[in-house]
C-alpha positions as CSV (number, residue, x, y, z in Angstrom):
1,M,59.9,208.3,118.6
2,K,57.9,211.5,118.9
3,N,54.7,209.5,119.4
4,T,56.4,207.6,122.3
5,I,57.4,210.8,124.1
6,F,53.9,212.3,123.8
7,L,52.4,209.1,125.2
8,L,54.7,209.2,128.2
9,L,53.9,212.9,128.9
10,F,50.2,212.0,128.7
11,V,50.6,209.2,131.3
12,F,52.5,211.4,133.7
13,A,49.9,214.2,133.4
14,L,47.2,211.6,134.1
15,F,48.9,210.4,137.3
16,A,49.5,214.0,138.4
17,C,45.8,214.7,138.1
18,E,45.0,211.6,140.2
19,D,47.4,212.7,142.9
20,D,45.7,216.2,143.1
21,D,42.3,214.5,143.4
22,S,43.5,212.4,146.4
23,A,45.4,215.2,148.3
24,F,44.1,215.7,151.9
25,D,42.4,219.1,151.8
26,P,39.5,219.1,154.4
27,S,37.0,222.0,154.8
28,M,37.8,224.6,157.4
29,E,34.2,225.2,158.1
30,G,33.5,224.9,161.9
31,L,37.1,225.5,162.9
32,E,37.3,227.9,165.9
33,I,40.6,229.2,167.3
34,K,41.3,231.7,170.1
35,F,44.6,232.7,171.7
36,T,45.0,233.9,175.3
37,P,48.4,235.2,176.4
38,V,49.8,233.5,179.4
39,A,53.1,233.6,181.2
40,G,55.8,232.2,178.9
41,G,53.5,231.6,176.0
42,A,49.8,231.5,174.9
43,M,46.9,229.2,175.5
44,M,45.3,228.2,172.2
45,H,41.6,227.3,172.6
46,Y,40.1,225.4,169.7
47,N,37.1,223.7,168.4
48,L,37.8,221.3,165.5
49,P,35.4,220.9,162.5
50,N,32.9,218.0,162.6
51,N,34.8,216.1,160.0
52,S,35.6,212.4,160.2
53,D,38.5,212.8,157.8
54,I,40.3,215.0,160.4
55,F,42.3,213.0,163.0
56,A,44.4,215.8,164.6
57,M,45.7,219.3,164.3
58,N,49.4,220.4,164.2
59,I,50.7,223.8,165.3
60,R,54.1,224.9,164.3
61,Y,56.0,228.0,165.5
62,K,59.4,229.2,166.6
63,D,60.3,229.7,170.3
64,W,62.3,232.5,171.8
65,Q,65.6,231.0,170.6
66,G,64.3,230.6,167.1
67,L,63.9,226.8,167.4
68,D,61.1,225.0,165.6
69,V,58.3,223.8,167.9
70,L,55.6,221.3,167.0
71,K,52.4,220.9,169.1
72,A,49.6,218.5,168.3
73,C,46.1,218.3,169.5
74,G,42.9,216.5,168.7
75,Y,39.2,216.0,169.5
76,S,39.9,214.8,173.0
77,G,40.8,218.3,174.2
78,D,39.9,221.9,173.6
79,S,43.1,223.8,174.4
80,V,46.9,223.5,174.0
81,L,49.7,225.5,175.6
82,L,52.1,227.2,173.2
83,D,55.1,227.7,175.4
84,G,58.8,228.3,175.0
85,F,59.0,232.1,175.4
86,T,60.6,234.4,178.0
87,R,59.6,238.0,177.2
88,S,56.1,239.2,176.3
89,Q,55.8,239.3,172.5
90,E,53.2,240.2,169.9
91,G,52.6,238.9,166.4
92,I,54.2,235.5,166.8
93,K,53.3,233.5,163.7
94,A,51.9,229.9,163.9
95,Q,51.2,227.6,161.1
96,I,48.1,225.3,161.7
97,S,47.3,222.3,159.6
98,F,45.1,219.2,159.8
99,V,46.3,215.5,159.9
100,N,44.2,212.5,158.8
101,Q,44.4,208.8,159.9
102,N,47.2,208.2,157.3
103,N,49.3,210.9,158.8
104,E,48.7,213.0,155.7
105,E,48.9,216.7,156.4
106,S,46.8,219.4,154.9
107,G,48.0,222.8,153.8
108,A,48.9,225.2,156.6
109,M,46.9,228.3,157.7
110,E,48.8,231.2,159.4
111,Y,47.7,232.7,162.7
112,Q,49.3,235.1,165.1
113,F,49.4,235.2,168.9
114,S,50.9,237.1,171.8
115,T,52.6,236.1,175.0
116,L,53.2,237.4,178.5
117,D,56.5,237.4,180.4
118,S,57.5,234.0,181.5
119,A,58.0,233.1,185.2
120,P,61.8,233.1,184.9
121,W,61.6,236.6,183.6
122,S,58.7,238.1,185.7
123,F,60.3,236.4,188.8
124,F,62.2,239.7,189.3
125,D,59.1,241.9,189.1
126,D,58.0,240.9,192.6
127,L,61.4,240.0,194.0
128,T,62.8,241.5,197.2
129,V,66.4,240.9,198.3
130,R,67.0,242.4,201.7
131,S,69.2,242.1,204.8
132,S,68.8,239.4,207.3
133,W,70.7,238.4,210.5
134,N,74.0,236.8,209.5
135,G,73.0,236.7,205.8
136,F,70.1,237.8,203.6
137,Q,66.5,237.1,202.5
138,V,65.0,236.5,199.1
139,I,61.2,237.0,198.9
140,Y,59.3,236.4,195.7
141,K,55.8,236.0,194.3
142,S,55.0,234.1,191.1
143,P,52.5,234.1,188.2
144,S,49.8,231.5,187.8
145,V,51.8,229.5,185.3
146,V,55.2,228.7,186.6
147,T,58.3,227.2,185.0
148,G,62.0,227.5,185.4
149,M,64.7,227.4,188.0
150,V,66.3,230.1,190.2
151,H,69.9,230.1,191.4
152,I,71.0,232.3,194.3
153,F,74.7,233.4,194.6
154,Y,76.7,235.8,196.7
155,L,80.1,237.3,196.0
156,G,82.5,235.6,198.3
157,T,85.8,233.8,198.6
158,N,86.3,230.5,196.7
159,P,87.7,228.0,199.3
160,L,89.7,226.2,196.6
161,T,91.3,229.2,194.9
162,Q,91.1,231.7,197.8
163,K,90.0,234.2,195.2
164,E,86.8,236.2,194.9
165,D,84.1,234.2,193.2
166,T,80.3,233.7,193.0
167,I,79.3,231.2,195.8
168,L,76.1,229.2,195.1
169,M,73.7,229.3,198.1
170,S,70.6,227.6,196.6
171,S,68.9,226.3,193.5
172,F,65.2,225.7,193.4
173,P,62.2,225.6,191.0
174,I,59.9,228.6,190.9
175,T,56.8,227.7,192.9
176,Q,53.3,229.1,192.3
177,Q,52.7,230.4,195.8
178,G,56.0,232.2,196.0
179,D,58.3,231.9,199.0
180,T,60.4,233.7,201.7
181,L,63.9,232.2,201.8
182,S,66.5,233.1,204.5
183,F,70.2,232.4,203.9
184,I,72.8,232.3,206.6
185,Q,76.4,232.6,205.3
186,K,79.4,230.8,206.7
187,Q,81.7,233.4,205.3
188,E,81.6,236.5,207.6
189,R,81.1,239.6,205.6
190,S,79.8,243.0,206.6
191,S,77.9,243.5,203.4
192,N,77.0,241.3,200.4
193,T,76.6,241.4,196.7
194,I,73.8,239.0,195.8
195,I,73.3,237.5,192.3
196,V,70.0,236.1,191.3
197,R,69.8,234.1,188.1
198,T,66.9,232.3,186.4
199,E,66.8,229.8,183.6
200,D,64.2,227.7,181.8
201,F,63.8,224.0,182.2
202,H,66.0,223.4,179.2
203,G,68.9,224.9,181.1
204,F,69.1,228.2,179.1
205,R,69.7,231.4,181.1
206,V,66.8,233.8,181.0
207,R,67.7,236.7,183.3
208,Q,70.2,237.8,185.9
209,E,70.1,240.7,188.3
210,I,72.8,241.9,190.8
211,Y,72.0,243.4,194.2
212,P,75.0,245.1,195.8
213,D,75.6,246.4,199.3
214,I,73.2,244.2,201.2
215,D,74.0,244.7,204.9
216,A,74.8,241.2,206.3
217,F,73.9,242.3,209.9
218,R,76.4,240.0,211.6
219,A,75.3,239.3,215.2
220,E,77.1,238.5,218.4
221,Q,76.1,237.6,221.9
222,W,76.1,240.6,224.2
223,K,77.3,239.8,227.7
224,M,74.6,240.4,230.3
225,S,74.6,239.9,234.1
226,A,72.1,240.1,237.0
227,S,73.0,243.7,237.5
228,D,71.7,244.6,234.0
229,F,68.3,243.1,234.8
230,N,65.3,244.5,236.7
231,D,62.0,242.6,237.1
232,F,60.7,244.8,239.9
233,G,60.5,242.0,242.4
234,L,59.0,239.2,240.3
235,S,61.9,236.8,241.0
236,R,61.4,234.0,243.5
237,E,64.8,233.9,245.1
238,S,66.0,230.8,247.0
239,A,69.5,229.6,247.7
240,K,68.1,226.1,248.7
241,A,66.1,225.6,245.5
242,K,68.7,227.6,243.5
243,T,66.2,229.9,241.9
244,G,66.7,233.6,241.2
245,V,68.0,236.2,238.8
246,E,71.6,235.1,239.0
247,Y,70.7,231.8,237.4
248,L,69.2,233.7,234.4
249,F,72.7,234.7,233.3
250,D,75.0,232.0,234.8
251,G,75.8,230.3,231.4
252,E,74.2,227.0,232.5
253,L,71.7,226.2,229.8
254,K,70.4,222.7,230.4
255,G,69.8,222.0,234.1
256,L,73.1,220.8,235.6
257,E,72.1,221.9,239.1
258,R,68.9,219.9,238.9
259,L,70.6,216.8,237.5
260,I,73.1,216.8,240.4
261,A,70.4,217.3,243.0
262,S,68.2,214.6,241.5
263,A,70.7,212.0,242.7
264,Y,69.7,212.8,246.3
265,E,66.0,212.9,245.8
266,D,63.9,211.1,248.4
267,K,61.7,208.9,246.3
268,D,59.6,207.8,249.3
269,A,58.8,211.4,250.2
270,R,57.1,212.0,246.9
271,T,58.0,215.7,247.1
272,G,60.3,215.7,244.1
273,T,63.5,217.5,243.5
274,E,63.2,221.2,244.6
275,V,66.5,222.3,243.0
276,Y,66.2,224.0,239.5
277,G,69.1,226.3,238.9
278,A,66.7,228.6,237.0
279,Y,64.8,231.9,237.1
280,L,61.2,231.7,238.5
281,A,58.8,234.7,238.4
282,G,55.5,235.2,240.1
283,P,52.9,235.1,241.3
284,Y,50.8,236.9,238.6
285,A,53.9,237.6,236.5
286,Y,52.1,237.6,233.1
287,R,52.3,241.0,231.4
288,K,54.7,242.3,234.1
289,P,57.8,244.1,232.7
290,M,61.4,242.8,232.8
291,I,64.0,245.5,231.8
292,L,67.3,244.6,230.3
293,D,70.0,247.4,230.3
294,L,72.5,246.9,227.4
295,R,74.7,249.6,229.0
296,E,75.1,251.4,225.7
297,Q,73.2,252.0,222.5
298,K,73.1,248.8,220.4
299,T,71.1,247.3,217.5
300,P,69.4,244.3,219.1
301,A,69.2,241.2,216.9
302,W,67.3,238.7,219.1
303,I,66.9,237.3,222.6
304,R,67.2,233.6,223.2
305,I,65.4,231.9,226.0
306,Y,66.1,228.3,227.3
307,C,64.1,225.7,229.1
308,L,65.1,222.8,231.3
309,Y,66.5,219.7,229.5
310,P,64.5,216.6,230.4
311,I,65.8,215.3,233.8
312,L,64.7,212.0,235.4
313,A,63.5,213.8,238.5
314,Q,60.0,214.5,239.8
315,H,59.0,218.1,239.8
316,A,58.6,219.7,243.2
317,V,55.3,219.4,245.1
318,G,54.1,219.7,248.6
319,Q,56.3,220.8,251.6
320,V,59.5,221.7,249.8
321,T,60.7,225.1,248.4
322,W,58.3,226.3,245.7
323,G,56.4,223.0,245.9
324,N,53.2,225.1,246.0
325,V,54.4,226.8,242.8
326,W,55.5,223.8,240.6
327,I,52.8,221.5,242.0
328,G,54.6,218.7,240.2
329,S,54.4,220.3,236.8
330,Y,57.0,222.2,234.8
331,E,55.8,222.6,231.2
332,D,52.9,224.9,232.1
333,K,55.5,227.4,233.5
334,V,57.3,227.7,230.2
335,P,56.4,230.9,228.2
336,C,54.6,230.5,224.8
337,K,53.9,234.2,224.2
338,I,56.4,237.0,224.8
339,S,56.6,240.5,223.4
340,V,59.8,242.6,223.3
341,Y,60.2,246.4,223.1
342,G,63.2,248.7,222.8
343,N,63.9,252.2,224.2
344,S,67.0,254.3,223.6
345,T,66.7,256.7,226.5
346,S,64.4,255.4,229.3
347,S,64.2,252.3,231.4
348,D,60.8,253.3,232.8
349,P,58.4,250.5,231.8
350,D,55.6,253.0,231.5
351,D,57.5,255.4,229.3
352,E,55.8,256.2,226.0
353,G,59.0,255.8,224.0
354,W,59.0,252.0,223.8
355,V,59.2,250.6,220.3
356,Y,57.8,247.1,219.5
357,L,60.6,244.8,218.2
358,G,59.3,241.2,218.0
359,Q,57.4,238.4,219.7
360,L,57.2,234.7,220.5
361,D,53.6,233.6,219.6
362,Q,52.8,229.9,219.9
363,A,49.5,228.3,220.8
364,P,49.2,227.5,224.5
365,E,46.7,224.6,224.1
366,R,47.8,221.1,224.8
367,E,46.7,220.1,221.3
368,A,49.7,222.1,220.0
369,V,52.1,220.3,222.2
370,T,54.1,218.8,219.3
371,K,54.7,222.3,217.9
372,R,55.8,224.1,221.0
373,W,59.4,225.1,221.2
374,S,59.9,223.4,224.5
375,R,58.4,220.0,223.5
376,L,61.7,218.1,224.1
377,T,61.6,219.0,227.8
378,T,59.1,216.2,228.2
379,D,61.1,213.6,226.1
380,L,62.3,211.5,229.0
381,A,63.7,209.0,226.6
382,S,66.5,211.4,225.9
383,A,67.2,212.3,229.6
384,P,70.9,212.2,230.4
385,K,72.3,209.4,232.5
386,D,74.9,211.6,234.2
387,V,76.7,214.9,234.0
388,D,79.0,213.7,231.2
389,D,76.0,212.6,229.2
390,L,74.3,216.0,229.7
391,E,77.3,217.8,228.3
392,T,76.8,215.9,225.0
393,K,73.2,217.2,224.7
394,N,72.1,220.2,222.8
395,P,70.2,222.8,224.9
396,I,66.5,223.6,224.2
397,Y,65.9,227.2,223.2
398,V,63.9,229.6,221.0
399,D,65.0,232.9,219.4
400,I,62.8,236.0,219.4
401,Q,64.2,237.8,216.4
402,F,64.0,241.5,215.7
403,P,63.9,243.3,212.3
404,P,67.4,243.8,210.7
405,V,67.3,247.6,210.8
406,N,69.9,250.0,212.1
407,N,67.9,251.3,215.0
408,K,69.8,251.4,218.3
409,Y,68.4,251.0,221.8
410,R,69.9,250.8,225.3
411,Y,67.0,249.2,227.0
412,L,64.8,246.2,226.2
413,K,61.4,245.5,227.8
414,V,60.3,241.9,227.9
415,L,56.7,240.9,228.7
416,V,55.7,237.2,229.2
417,L,52.0,237.1,228.2
418,D,51.2,233.4,228.6
419,T,52.6,229.9,229.2
420,F,51.8,226.6,227.7
421,D,48.6,225.0,229.0
422,T,48.9,221.4,230.0
423,S,45.8,221.3,232.2
424,R,43.7,219.4,229.6
425,E,45.5,216.2,230.3
426,D,43.7,215.7,233.6
427,G,41.6,218.9,233.8
428,I,43.8,220.4,236.5
429,N,45.3,223.9,236.1
430,R,48.6,223.9,238.0
431,N,49.5,227.5,237.1
432,Q,46.5,229.5,238.2
433,Q,48.8,232.1,239.8
434,E,50.6,232.8,236.4
435,Y,54.2,231.9,237.2
436,F,56.8,231.4,234.5
437,T,60.3,230.1,234.4
438,L,63.4,230.6,232.2
439,Q,66.5,228.4,232.4
440,E,68.6,231.1,230.8
441,L,68.3,234.4,228.8
442,E,70.8,235.6,226.2
443,V,70.9,238.8,224.2
444,Y,72.3,239.1,220.7
445,V,73.2,242.4,219.0
446,K,74.6,243.6,215.7
447,K,78.3,243.3,215.6
448,D,80.1,246.6,215.3
């Protein structure tokens, strides 16, 4: 019996020796590894040994939540990203082993690496939350390696419960180039509490910051009239053509007067419809001041200018009122560059106290026609059939916005610097005398 037991022990020992001899244990000679910290992890650069027994390399480590992570790499590459971290860390342990063709794994070697703050964490380092008209703005920059999501909330009223709650405004992935995002709120509030939250792509929250008391800068239209406007004689007044300062503030935004008059146009005369129901300034009206008196100190929000809606009527030319001004062309009288200034005490256009507020700055060239704010005025396919049809159309306008800061002014100075250039279509400049036209002008101010 004893002999049998000794014989079995000898056989087991023999097999154990054979297993040890066949274990996968390649040489480490030639292995090169270097770690470079990056946002949210580290880039491991490697050079595998010149060993045909080695098929791949495994890297094992724990992420920021303590979960096991396995990364694999081989001879086809020279680097691998070790991600899964939020904050910058040092001394993170990684176990590295080799794998052969039979998926047998060698013993592990331990290395250490460091990381940088991830994009969902460092997102807040270059984040600005600031006031904007009727809402707020979020401006951010990002690191070179970006991952994760951002959620923007504000503290408002839940429409279902009518109780105070966080209202989601937007969710978006962090982008490498950063962004400037403007949010307009439907719920009217004088100031806001903004909540910005980030999470990784696994849905785990990374960081949250709260920004209280962000002024919402609610805006309202400020009623203006012809008596509040001074263009120092630039206006071309005509009762017959219905042009003048009074049409700048009459509330008609699309061209109703012209649509009605177009029904009586003499097509055979080829002089077009002379009626516009608009403001016309010139000659040589570029860079000439127009002064708006707000009648009291207000914080200006923006001015809004309108142009004529497309009307199926030929523009005036020849022996009709202002035919020598329009010369059959409207689009080249529409402003593309405007500067606006504010003054709290003086309406003198030459006073030194004018403060720059904002501008309209679009390219005048015909090549930019598809980008101009007034491009729809040439879209005759959308021209209204009648007055009722015109009422269903949206007006064409552009806003010249001013900074949302609590500076008050009584006077605004408006300078039209240029109009769109349509001369390249046939080589004829029909606005050599620098006229410009506005269908309507509106002023918006901060709501008290």
